[in-house]
N, C-alpha and C positions, 0 to 999 in steps of 0.2 A: 349133165348137160353143160357143155362149155359154149357160152355164147360171148363173143367179143363185144366190146362197147360199141364199135362202128356198126356192126350188124344190127344190134339192139337198137341203136338210134335210128338206122335206116328203116327198120321194120315199124318203129313208132311213127317216123315221119310218113311212111306209106299208109299206115292205118289212119293218120290224121287226114291225109289227102283223100283217101276213100271215103271218110265220114263226111267230108265237105262236098263230095261229088267229083272231085279232080282225081284222075287215076294216072299214075305214072308206072312203067314197068319196074319191077324190083327184082333184084337178085339176092336171095336169102344168104346169109352168111358171107356177104362180100360187099365192100363199098365201091368195087370197080363199076364204073359207068354211072355213078350217082353224084357226079361232081356238081351238077346243076340243082340237085335236090337238097343240098345242105351238107353233104359230107364230101370234103376234099380229098384229094389223093394222099394227103399226109395224114388224115384221120382226124383233122381239127374240124369240129362242126361250126357252121355258121348260124347266124340268128335266122329264125323263121321269117320268111319274105312274105307272109300273108298279108293282104292289103287292109285287113280290118283288125284292130286290136280290141283287147278285152274291154276296155272302158267304152268304146264306141258301141260294141255289142250290148253291153249293159244298159247304155243310155237308150239304144233303140228299143230294147225290151221294155224299158220303164215308159217310154213315150208311147209304146203300143198298149200298155196297160191303161195309161191315162187316156188316150183316144177311145178305148173301150168304155171306160166309165163315163166319158163325155157323152158318147153316142147313147148309152143307157139313160143317162139323165135327160138327153133331148127326147128320146122316145117316151120316157115317163111324163115329161111336161106336156108333150103333144097329145098323149093319151088323156091325161087329166083335162086338158083344155077341150076335149071333145073332137079331135081330129078323127074323121071316119076312115082314114087310109091307114091308120095304126090300130093293130088289133091288141087285145090283152095278151094274147100268146107271144106276139112279137116283143111286147115290153118285158114280159117275164123272162123270155129267152135271153134278151139283151141284158136284163138285170143279173141273171144267173152267170152269164158270161163274164160280166164285169166283176162280180164277187169272186168267182173262181181265179180269174186273172190277178186280183188284188191278193187273195190268199197265197197263190203261188209266189207272188213278189215278196210278200212277207216271210214265207218260208226260206227263199233264197237269201234274203237279208239276215235271217236268223243263222243260216249255215255259214254265211260269210263272217258274221260276229264271232261265231263259235270257232271257225277256222282261225281267225285273227287273234283270238285269245289263246289259242293252242300254240300258234307260232310265237306269240310274244311270251309265253311261259317257257319256251325252250331255252336251255342253257347254251351259252355262246361259246 
């Protein structure tokens, strides 16, 4: 199977756009007509022009985990103080969501540390 670098990049770019919900017409095995997508006519690829970078996405995810934990804490306090509008089920569900979100964040952190160690151990 002979796949040129340009068509592989174009396919990867189109898959990335499909995953984010944006769809552009793609022409397999050809970079023709994709000048605005990141592959110029001379085959040199440009930097991805997405509006959000990885750091912002990670920060937003951690902020969401923090909000989930704060909401669970607020519900726990309200339930303990005897608020009749808050049920035990609501409190337990919020607590479970917060715990799962935190566990997920810890797992992501562990994978980043593992990947960092692996990259740093690579010979230059």
